[in-house]
Each structure stands twice: as structure tokens, then as C-alpha cells.
Backbone as numpy.savetxt, mean C-alpha at the origin, in Angstrom:
# Nx Ny Nz CAx CAy CAz Cx Cy Cz
-14.16 -15.70 7.76 -12.55 -15.55 7.52 -12.35 -14.40 6.73
-12.63 -14.23 5.63 -12.40 -13.22 5.05 -12.55 -11.95 5.33
-13.79 -11.88 6.08 -13.58 -10.47 7.01 -12.40 -10.25 8.05
-11.87 -11.04 8.68 -10.73 -10.92 9.34 -9.67 -10.53 8.45
-9.30 -11.12 7.12 -8.39 -10.98 6.56 -8.82 -9.71 5.70
-9.84 -9.24 5.30 -9.63 -7.73 4.39 -10.26 -7.00 5.26
-10.81 -6.86 6.83 -11.51 -5.90 7.33 -10.62 -5.30 8.67
-9.62 -6.31 9.05 -8.70 -5.98 10.63 -7.28 -5.73 9.70
-6.79 -4.85 10.59 -5.18 -4.81 10.51 -4.36 -5.82 10.63
-5.20 -6.66 11.60 -4.40 -8.09 12.11 -4.32 -9.00 10.83
-5.35 -9.14 9.97 -5.41 -9.99 9.02 -4.44 -9.33 8.04
-4.62 -8.44 7.39 -3.86 -7.63 6.46 -2.13 -8.04 6.79
-1.78 -7.97 8.40 -0.33 -8.21 8.72 -0.19 -9.85 8.27
-1.06 -10.61 8.87 -0.84 -12.30 8.76 -0.55 -12.40 7.28
-1.65 -11.62 6.36 -1.23 -12.06 5.01 0.02 -11.75 4.15
0.17 -10.61 4.83 1.83 -9.74 4.73 2.92 -10.77 4.97
2.89 -11.15 5.87 3.92 -12.19 6.40 4.05 -13.37 5.87
2.52 -13.89 5.24 2.54 -15.14 5.00 2.90 -15.41 3.61
3.04 -14.19 3.02 3.38 -13.79 1.47 5.14 -13.69 1.82
5.58 -13.17 2.70 6.99 -13.13 2.56 7.64 -14.39 3.28
6.86 -14.98 3.74 7.89 -16.53 4.65 8.24 -17.03 3.57
7.51 -17.48 2.58 8.84 -18.26 1.29 9.74 -17.67 1.09
10.24 -16.72 1.03 11.06 -15.63 0.67 12.57 -15.95 1.64
11.75 -15.73 3.25 12.74 -16.39 3.91 13.37 -17.20 4.33
12.30 -18.28 4.10 12.67 -19.44 4.18 13.78 -20.11 3.03
13.57 -19.43 1.74 14.72 -19.49 0.86 15.82 -19.14 0.85
15.90 -18.01 1.85 17.00 -17.19 1.79 17.88 -18.35 2.92
17.14 -18.42 3.99 18.03 -19.57 4.93 18.43 -20.46 4.69
17.65 -21.07 3.63 18.09 -22.41 3.14 19.36 -22.18 2.24
19.34 -20.95 1.39 20.42 -21.03 0.44 21.85 -20.44 1.16
21.59 -19.56 2.56 22.54 -19.39 3.12 23.21 -20.52 3.98
22.31 -21.38 4.26 22.54 -22.87 5.07 23.50 -23.63 4.23
23.13 -23.67 2.84 23.80 -24.60 1.87 25.07 -24.05 1.35
25.21 -22.90 1.53 26.84 -22.33 1.42 27.23 -22.38 2.23
27.06 -22.13 3.67 27.79 -22.29 4.95 28.16 -23.78 4.90
27.51 -24.72 4.56 27.92 -26.18 4.63 29.07 -26.40 3.74
28.83 -25.84 2.52 29.63 -26.04 1.15 30.94 -26.33 1.36
31.92 -27.23 0.77 33.51 -27.35 1.50 34.10 -26.18 0.58
34.74 -24.99 1.39 35.65 -24.08 0.99 37.23 -24.83 1.22
38.32 -24.20 0.35 39.38 -24.15 0.36 39.80 -23.73 1.65
41.37 -23.84 1.83 41.94 -23.39 3.03 41.97 -22.36 3.35
41.39 -21.49 4.77 41.37 -20.29 4.92 42.27 -20.24 6.07
42.36 -18.85 6.44 43.57 -18.45 7.54 42.14 -18.19 9.16
41.06 -17.94 8.72 40.09 -18.09 9.82 39.95 -19.26 10.25
39.71 -19.51 11.41 39.13 -20.71 12.28 37.69 -20.73 11.87
37.53 -21.95 12.13 35.99 -22.43 11.91 35.16 -21.91 12.79
35.15 -21.70 14.23 34.61 -20.87 15.28 34.38 -19.71 14.98
35.52 -18.95 14.07 34.92 -17.16 14.54 34.46 -17.14 12.97
34.58 -18.26 11.94 33.06 -17.81 10.76 31.99 -18.12 11.29
31.84 -19.02 11.92 30.28 -19.63 12.53 29.95 -18.73 13.30
30.68 -18.03 14.22 30.22 -17.00 14.91 29.68 -15.84 13.95
30.35 -15.27 13.12 30.49 -14.18 12.14 28.74 -14.44 11.59
28.68 -15.97 10.73 27.70 -16.25 10.22 26.43 -16.22 11.05
26.52 -16.69 12.13 25.39 -16.50 13.25 25.06 -14.81 13.70
25.89 -14.35 13.79 25.69 -12.82 14.08 24.85 -11.77 12.75
25.54 -12.07 11.73 25.35 -11.56 10.58 23.40 -12.14 10.13
23.66 -13.18 9.92 22.34 -14.13 10.14 21.30 -13.32 10.73
21.22 -13.39 12.13 20.46 -12.49 13.13 20.45 -11.17 12.96
21.09 -10.46 12.47 20.87 -9.09 12.59 19.94 -8.65 11.28
20.12 -9.70 9.99 19.65 -10.01 8.84 18.21 -9.96 9.42
17.84 -11.15 9.79 16.33 -11.57 10.42 16.11 -10.15 11.45
16.38 -9.81 12.28 15.99 -8.70 12.99 15.46 -7.48 12.22
16.55 -7.02 11.27 15.99 -5.83 10.75 14.94 -6.28 9.54
15.11 -7.76 9.12 13.66 -7.94 8.24 12.67 -7.57 9.20
12.30 -8.06 9.73 11.35 -8.03 11.20 10.89 -6.17 11.30
12.12 -6.02 11.79 11.62 -4.58 12.11 11.26 -3.70 10.93
11.67 -3.75 9.74 11.21 -3.02 8.51 9.82 -3.14 8.19
9.73 -4.81 8.08 8.28 -4.59 8.02 7.39 -4.45 8.98
7.31 -4.51 10.17 6.80 -4.12 11.34 6.27 -2.58 10.99
7.57 -1.84 10.80 7.37 -0.43 10.85 6.85 0.24 9.35
6.72 -0.71 8.19 5.92 0.01 7.37 4.51 -0.57 7.20
3.99 -1.34 8.36 2.81 -1.91 8.09 1.74 -0.33 8.39
2.03 0.67 9.25 1.15 1.91 8.88 1.01 2.66 7.74
1.77 2.10 6.80 1.73 3.02 5.52 1.02 2.04 4.30
0.53 0.97 4.90 -0.22 0.37 3.63 -1.68 0.62 3.64
-2.21 1.28 2.44 -3.60 1.86 2.63 -4.29 0.43 3.01
-4.35 -0.69 2.89 -5.48 -1.43 3.38 -5.72 -1.31 5.04
-4.51 -1.00 5.48 -4.32 -1.08 6.44 -5.20 0.00 7.70
-4.96 1.54 6.56 -5.91 2.55 7.45 -7.44 2.23 6.94
-7.44 1.65 5.68 -9.03 1.26 5.39 -9.51 0.38 6.53
-9.11 -0.60 6.81 -9.06 -1.61 8.23 -9.41 -1.06 9.42
-8.51 0.13 9.66 -8.72 0.79 11.01 -10.22 1.90 10.88
-10.29 2.40 9.76 -11.49 3.24 9.62 -12.84 2.79 9.61
-12.98 1.25 9.21 -14.06 0.48 9.21 -14.16 -0.10 10.65
-13.36 -0.34 11.14 -13.56 -0.53 12.62 -13.76 0.29 13.80
-13.35 1.42 13.21 -13.89 2.52 14.26 -15.20 2.97 14.23
-15.90 2.22 13.31 -17.11 2.70 13.24 -17.34 4.52 13.21
-16.61 5.02 12.97 -16.68 6.66 12.20 -18.02 6.69 11.08
-18.41 7.97 11.03 -19.05 8.21 9.73 -18.22 8.47 8.52
-18.62 7.41 7.48 -17.59 6.99 6.35 -18.43 8.04 5.39
-17.96 8.82 4.71 -18.64 9.29 3.51 -18.11 8.55 2.14
-19.32 8.41 1.48 -19.29 7.34 0.25 -19.10 7.85 -1.11
-18.01 8.01 -1.68 -17.66 8.56 -2.95 -17.66 7.79 -4.16
-18.42 8.01 -5.14 -18.56 6.92 -6.17 -17.72 7.89 -7.21
-16.75 7.21 -7.99 -16.06 7.61 -8.83 -15.79 6.54 -10.27
-16.33 7.41 -11.31 -15.89 6.54 -12.60 -15.10 6.98 -13.36
-14.33 6.36 -13.76 -13.24 6.77 -14.97 -13.88 6.45 -16.59
-13.55 7.53 -17.28 -13.98 7.37 -18.45 -12.86 8.30 -19.52
-12.35 7.48 -20.40 -11.47 8.32 -21.15 -12.26 9.68 -21.45
-11.52 10.44 -20.79 -10.35 10.60 -20.49 -10.62 11.68 -19.01
-11.34 11.44 -18.27 -12.38 12.25 -17.29 -12.39 11.45 -15.98
-12.56 11.99 -14.82 -13.34 11.45 -13.67 -14.28 12.12 -13.42
-15.56 11.27 -13.20 -16.87 11.57 -12.64 -16.96 10.96 -11.34
-17.04 11.84 -10.46 -17.17 12.18 -9.15 -18.23 12.49 -8.38
-18.69 11.69 -7.25 -20.22 11.84 -6.70 -19.63 13.55 -5.58
-18.54 13.28 -5.58 -18.15 14.71 -4.28 -17.01 14.98 -4.87
-16.99 16.31 -4.55 -15.31 17.10 -4.68 -15.00 17.77 -3.72
-15.77 17.86 -2.77 -15.42 18.85 -1.51 -15.48 17.57 -0.50
-14.37 17.80 0.25 -14.42 17.07 1.72 -13.96 17.93 2.82
-14.03 17.27 4.48 -13.69 17.89 5.36 -12.33 16.90 5.92
-11.25 17.80 6.83 -10.23 17.33 7.31 -10.96 16.25 8.39
-10.46 15.04 8.35 -10.82 14.39 9.73 -11.60 13.53 9.58
-12.48 13.65 8.31 -13.92 12.29 8.24 -13.09 11.69 7.09
-13.56 10.20 7.32 -13.07 9.30 6.61 -14.02 8.99 5.35
-13.33 8.77 4.13 -13.98 8.94 2.80 -13.82 7.55 1.95
-14.80 6.86 1.95 -14.65 5.58 1.03 -14.76 5.99 -0.50
-13.44 6.05 -1.19 -13.49 6.01 -2.55 -14.02 4.63 -3.06
-14.91 4.39 -3.88 -15.51 3.21 -4.73 -15.01 3.49 -6.10
-14.47 3.24 -7.03 -13.78 3.54 -8.07 -14.10 2.57 -8.97
-14.28 2.79 -10.38 -14.28 1.76 -11.38 -14.09 2.49 -12.90
-13.57 1.60 -13.57 -13.22 2.09 -15.05 -14.61 1.54 -16.18
-14.99 2.22 -17.08 -16.06 1.89 -17.87 -15.35 1.63 -19.78
-14.01 2.11 -19.73 -13.79 1.72 -21.08 -12.41 1.22 -21.05
-11.31 1.40 -20.25 -10.29 0.82 -20.66 -9.48 1.02 -18.96
-8.01 0.44 -18.97 -7.70 0.36 -17.47 -7.04 1.82 -17.23
-7.31 2.09 -16.20 -7.10 3.55 -15.47 -6.57 3.50 -14.30
-5.96 4.83 -13.83 -5.35 4.64 -12.46 -6.24 6.04 -11.81
-6.60 5.84 -10.30 -6.75 7.01 -9.67 -6.09 7.27 -8.52
-5.22 8.41 -8.95 -4.30 8.70 -7.57 -4.41 10.12 -7.38
-4.22 10.20 -5.60 -4.47 11.59 -5.08 -3.16 12.10 -4.80
-2.87 13.25 -5.29 -1.75 13.70 -4.67 -2.02 14.75 -3.82
-1.20 15.04 -2.69 -1.15 16.14 -1.66 -0.92 17.14 -2.19
-1.40 18.40 -1.55 -1.11 19.71 -2.19 0.47 19.93 -2.46
1.43 18.97 -1.48 2.74 19.36 -1.71 3.31 18.57 -2.43
2.60 17.53 -3.40 3.09 16.54 -4.64 3.47 15.27 -4.01
3.19 14.74 -3.17 3.38 13.69 -2.41 2.17 12.74 -3.18
2.33 11.42 -3.33 1.06 10.83 -3.83 0.54 10.18 -2.23
-0.76 10.03 -2.22 -1.18 9.63 -0.79 -1.73 8.15 -1.13
-2.41 8.28 -2.31 -2.75 6.47 -2.62 -2.99 6.45 -4.37
-3.25 5.08 -4.60 -3.59 5.14 -6.00 -4.57 3.93 -5.97
-5.23 3.85 -7.00 -5.79 2.51 -7.45 -5.83 2.18 -8.57
-5.76 1.06 -9.51 -5.95 0.53 -10.51 -7.06 0.19 -10.92
-7.79 0.77 -11.96 -9.35 0.21 -12.31 -9.01 -0.67 -13.52
-9.73 -1.53 -13.58 -10.25 -2.20 -14.62 -11.07 -2.56 -14.96
-11.81 -2.54 -16.19 -12.97 -2.51 -16.87 -13.57 -3.79 -16.94
-14.74 -3.89 -16.12 -15.12 -5.56 -16.27 -15.14 -5.97 -14.99
-14.39 -5.77 -13.81 -14.22 -6.55 -12.68 -15.00 -5.68 -11.55
-14.89 -6.03 -10.35 -15.64 -5.32 -9.33 -14.87 -3.99 -9.05
-15.61 -3.12 -8.77 -14.87 -1.86 -8.06 -13.86 -1.57 -6.99
-13.13 -1.20 -7.26 -11.96 -0.83 -6.33 -12.25 -0.22 -5.05
-11.99 -0.28 -3.69 -12.57 0.42 -2.53 -11.37 0.53 -1.91
-11.35 2.09 -1.19 -10.13 2.33 -0.21 -10.56 3.50 0.37
-10.71 3.32 1.44 -10.83 4.63 2.93 -9.84 5.28 3.01
-9.72 6.70 3.07 -8.34 7.77 3.26 -9.48 8.73 4.06
-8.38 9.16 5.30 -8.94 10.11 5.68 -7.83 11.67 5.77
-8.23 12.15 4.97 -7.57 13.78 4.81 -7.03 14.46 6.07
-6.06 14.53 6.16 -5.53 15.44 7.51 -4.65 16.95 7.26
-4.67 17.15 6.19 -4.57 18.83 5.69 -5.73 19.71 4.63
-5.98 20.65 4.95 -6.89 21.37 4.12 -5.93 21.69 2.91
-6.53 21.67 1.67 -5.86 22.42 0.46 -6.69 21.72 -1.21
-6.22 21.92 -2.26 -6.62 21.61 -3.28 -5.30 20.59 -3.58
-6.05 19.28 -3.89 -5.54 18.10 -4.03 -5.74 17.66 -5.57
-4.59 17.34 -6.14 -4.63 16.72 -7.01 -5.26 15.02 -7.78
-5.95 15.08 -8.84 -6.07 13.57 -8.80 -5.85 13.14 -10.38
-5.18 12.13 -10.68 -4.29 11.77 -11.68 -4.79 10.46 -12.01
-4.38 10.06 -13.42 -4.40 8.61 -13.82 -3.02 8.07 -14.01
-3.04 7.05 -13.40 -1.13 6.68 -13.21 -0.97 5.58 -14.37
-2.53 5.31 -15.15 -2.39 3.67 -16.18 -2.39 4.58 -17.47
-1.34 4.39 -18.22 -1.49 5.06 -19.71 -3.05 4.30 -20.08
-3.93 5.13 -20.43 -5.24 4.91 -21.19 -5.26 5.92 -22.43
-4.49 5.83 -23.17 -4.69 6.37 -24.80 -4.06 7.96 -24.97
-4.52 8.08 -26.25 -3.92 9.39 -26.59 -3.99 10.86 -25.72
-5.05 11.00 -25.04 -5.22 12.22 -24.20 -5.12 11.83 -22.58
-4.28 10.43 -22.42 -3.62 10.36 -21.02 -3.39 11.50 -20.18
-2.58 12.12 -20.84 -1.75 13.43 -20.11 -3.19 14.38 -19.51
-4.01 14.60 -20.34 -5.08 15.21 -20.02 -5.91 14.78 -18.73
-5.82 13.41 -18.29 -6.78 12.90 -17.50 -6.34 13.48 -15.83
-6.80 14.84 -15.45 -6.67 14.88 -14.23 -7.74 15.57 -13.95
-8.25 15.75 -12.31 -9.22 16.54 -11.89 -8.42 16.85 -10.43
-9.26 17.87 -9.73 -9.01 18.31 -8.49 -9.97 18.16 -7.56
-10.07 17.84 -6.23 -10.61 17.85 -5.63 -10.17 19.17 -4.07
-11.08 19.48 -3.41 -10.95 20.36 -2.11 -11.07 19.98 -1.02
-10.39 20.33 0.15 -10.37 19.54 1.49 -10.56 20.86 2.44
-11.33 20.96 3.04 -11.28 22.17 3.91 -11.41 21.66 5.34
-10.62 22.71 6.21 -10.53 21.97 7.70 -12.04 21.88 8.18
-11.87 20.89 9.14 -13.39 20.59 9.81 -13.28 21.93 11.01
-12.50 22.47 11.25 -12.47 23.76 12.40 -13.15 24.92 11.70
-12.95 25.10 10.57 -13.73 26.43 9.87 -14.49 26.33 8.70
């Protein structure tokens, strides 16, 4: 069962919906309770109010599901599950965060090859975030000492110099905790 949840896109989607289901039920309950409460005399007929509520509620539900379905491809766990399922050659990279630097087993990568970053902290809470050369955050992991290492698979699409930064305040030299990795084109 855990393999289904953690290693498939469908499992991650089911978990996402299960987490959001209580909020939807609570929202619907509140809307229903408010709609059945006695209100003062109004000029609108009960039929037109009921129809407006139904249309509004339908629009909210459709929008809710559309936004959630559209956002699935942006969840890092989904891309990790797809990479594992595709059975491609995955390059394993070990990352250790130590005040105030990163120790990485690899620093040069090729576009199109999935890379599994397995990261851990040995001293305090650190972050491991990789920034695209254009400044956009590609992904981030929180590294907590004393717990199992975090793991994420990412496939670089563009060549360039990527920044690695700590996004968790880790002490007086936190601002110096950064590094770089190089991604080269697979064509050359």
C-alpha cells in the first residue's frame, strides 16, 4: 500500500484529495446551514435565490477541482513518482548539509537525466533549495538532523549554473550557505 502512495502519481493524487475532502465537506456544510437560516424579508424570490446559490456552488466546486487537477504536475512528489516508474537510469547524489556548507557527491549533471538527491543534515535544521539560472526555485527540501534523509528526483531541462541555497535559518552564517551545480546539455 505504501508503494502505491509514495511511488505513483495516482497515489499522491488520492492522498491530496483525501486531505482536502474534509475542507470541502466543511465548506458545503457551512453554506447549507447559512442558506437554511431564517433571513428577513427580502425582495428576491426564494426560487431565484435558490437558483443563484446552486449556480454559485456548482461554479466553486468545478473551479476547486479544476485548480487541483491542474496543479498536480507541479508537485515534486509527482515528478519523483514518474521518474521511478519510468525505470530510467537515475543518478544518485548524496547531499550532507553541515553548518554552513553542502557536501555533494556530484556537482555536474546532464540535461534529461533524472537525478535523485538524497539529503540529510548532521547538525541543525537546514534547507536544500535549487534555483534555475533565471532565479526561479525548482524545488526545496527541509533537512532535519536525526531523521531519515529526504529524497527527491528531479530532471534538469536547461543547461546552466544553478544556485543551491539554504532556506531554513541555521545560524549566524546562514547567509553564506550556498553552492552551485553545473548542468550541461546532453547533446554536447
